[in-house]
N, C-alpha and C positions, 0 to 999 in steps of 0.2 A: 127539738133539734132536728135538723134536716138529715135525711138518710142519704148516704153516699151512693153514687151510681156504681161504685166498684165494691166488690167483696174484699175481705182482708187478704184472701189468697191472690186475687188479681193485683192488689196494691203491692204485695210482697214480690210478686212476679215482675212487676214494672221496676221495682227497686233493684232486683237481681239483674235485670237486663242492663240497667244503667251501670251497675257495679261490674258487669262483665266486659264493659268497654264501649257500649253503645252511647253515643252522645246524648246528653240530657234533652236537647232540643228534638232529636229524632224520636226518643221515647215519648215525649209529650205530644208530638205531632201524630204518631201512630195511635195513641190512645185518646186523643182529643181532650187534653187538659193543658192548663197553663203551667209554665215553669214554677210559679209561686205555689200553686196547688201541689205540684209534684214534690217540692222541697218541704212543704208542710206535712205531707204524707210520709216523706222520708224521715223527718224528725220524729214522728210518732212511731212508725213501724220499722225504721232502719235497724238492721241487725237481728230481727226477729224471724222465727220460723212460723209457719201457719198455725201450729198448735198453740204457740205462745200468744199469737194475736187473738185467737178464739178465747183463750183464757183471760186476756186483758179485757175483751169486750164483756165477758161474763162478770168480771170483777167491777167494771164500770157500771153495769146495769144493777148489780147488787148494791153498790154504793149509792146510786141514785134512789133506789127503793128505801134504803135505810135513812137517807136524808129526808125523804118525804115523811117517813114514820116519825122521825125526831121532830120535825116541824109540826106535825099534827099533835103530838104529845105535848109539846111546849104550848101550843095554842089552847089545848084543853086545860092545862095548868093555869094559864092566865085567866080563862073564863071562870074556872072554879075559884080562884083567889078573888076575882071581882064579885062573884056571888056571895062568898063567905064574908067579904069585907063590908058589904052593904047591910048585913043583918045586924 
């Protein structure tokens, strides 16, 4: 996955600027991103505080690690079943 140019704190800061009354086009121009990217970030981080965004990132990382572990375990099970079935 591609790493964002902006930290969670920066993204939340941009969203708060827009919510404070600054036009979306102006926020996007100042920070050098497209309106589509801004709205995608807003849908993910809107209404959050920085600590909540950090926790979200930690949970997503942990979830990805657990998915990899599950996939490895399932692959091991398939290999073991194939080896036992051939005997």
